[in-house]
C-alpha positions as CSV (number, residue, x, y, z in Angstrom):
1,M,-15.0,14.5,31.2
2,R,-13.3,11.7,29.4
3,G,-10.8,12.1,26.5
4,T,-12.1,11.3,23.1
5,Q,-11.2,8.1,21.4
6,T,-9.9,8.0,17.9
7,P,-12.2,5.8,15.7
8,E,-10.7,2.6,14.4
9,K,-9.8,3.1,10.7
10,R,-8.7,-0.4,9.9
11,L,-11.0,-2.6,7.8
12,S,-9.6,-6.0,8.9
13,R,-9.0,-7.5,12.3
14,R,-5.5,-7.7,13.6
15,F,-4.0,-10.7,15.3
16,S,-1.1,-10.5,17.7
17,L,1.1,-13.2,16.2
18,K,4.8,-13.6,16.6
19,L,5.9,-15.3,13.4
20,P,9.2,-15.3,11.5
21,I,9.3,-12.8,8.6
22,A,11.9,-12.2,6.0
23,V,11.7,-8.6,4.5
24,T,13.4,-7.5,1.4
25,T,13.7,-3.8,0.3
26,A,15.7,-2.1,-2.4
27,R,18.6,-1.7,0.1
28,A,18.6,-4.9,2.2
29,C,17.1,-8.2,3.3
30,E,16.4,-8.6,7.0
31,S,14.9,-11.3,9.2
32,S,12.5,-10.3,11.9
33,E,9.3,-11.3,13.7
34,T,5.8,-10.0,13.2
35,E,4.1,-8.0,16.0
36,N,0.6,-8.4,14.5
37,I,-0.9,-9.3,11.2
38,S,-4.2,-8.9,9.3
39,S,-5.4,-9.7,5.8
40,G,-4.6,-6.1,4.9
41,G,-1.3,-5.4,6.7
42,V,1.6,-6.5,8.9
43,L,3.6,-4.9,11.7
44,F,7.2,-6.0,12.4
45,H,10.4,-4.7,14.0
46,V,13.7,-3.9,12.3
47,D,17.0,-2.5,13.5
48,Q,16.8,0.5,11.2
49,G,13.6,2.0,9.8
50,I,12.4,1.7,6.2
51,A,11.3,4.9,4.4
52,L,7.6,5.7,4.1
53,G,6.2,4.6,0.7
54,S,9.0,2.0,0.1
55,S,8.1,-1.2,-1.6
56,V,8.8,-4.4,0.3
57,S,8.6,-8.1,-0.4
58,F,8.1,-10.5,2.5
59,S,7.8,-14.1,3.5
60,I,6.0,-15.2,6.6
61,R,6.3,-18.8,7.8
62,M,3.0,-20.1,9.3
63,P,3.6,-23.2,11.5
64,A,1.7,-26.3,10.4
65,K,0.7,-27.1,14.0
66,D,-1.0,-23.8,14.4
67,L,-2.9,-24.2,11.1
68,G,-3.8,-27.8,11.6
69,V,-2.2,-28.9,8.4
70,P,0.6,-31.4,7.7
71,R,3.3,-28.9,6.5
72,D,4.3,-25.3,7.2
73,V,2.9,-22.6,4.9
74,L,4.8,-19.6,3.5
75,V,2.9,-16.4,2.9
76,N,4.8,-14.5,0.2
77,G,3.7,-11.0,-0.5
78,T,4.5,-7.5,-1.5
79,G,3.4,-4.2,0.1
80,R,4.2,-0.6,0.9
81,V,5.5,1.0,4.2
82,V,2.8,3.2,5.6
83,R,4.3,3.9,9.1
84,C,7.7,3.6,10.7
85,S,8.0,4.4,14.5
86,H,11.3,4.7,16.3
87,L,11.4,2.7,19.5
88,T,14.1,2.3,22.1
89,R,15.1,-1.1,20.5
90,G,14.8,-0.6,16.7
91,D,11.9,0.6,14.6
92,A,8.3,-0.7,14.2
93,V,7.3,-0.9,10.5
94,A,3.7,-1.1,9.3
95,V,3.2,-2.4,5.8
96,V,-0.1,-2.4,3.9
97,I,-0.3,-5.7,1.9
98,D,-0.8,-5.2,-1.9
99,D,-0.6,-8.8,-2.9
100,Y,0.1,-12.2,-1.4
101,D,0.1,-15.9,-2.2
102,F,0.5,-19.2,-0.2
103,E,3.2,-21.8,-0.7
104,R,3.3,-25.1,1.1
105,C,6.8,-26.1,2.5
């Protein structure tokens, strides 16, 4: 008998994209890289975890060449930490996105 699979609870498709991200919390500002991203959330790695429920602000730089536009685009947003997993090299932090806007560089 095979093990049961946990049904997917996410409502939006995730894309495995490694993009530069700047994350600001009440205690610090840190640069990192995204692991994956969707219209509803983003996963990234930091040296030290961020408490569940914490509010964060972030900026993600989307390269012009990948978007097929003349200039890079910044995605500026806010969200809340919904998961933080300790890994051997830092922590993976999952943030649900509450609001975002785009800014051309």
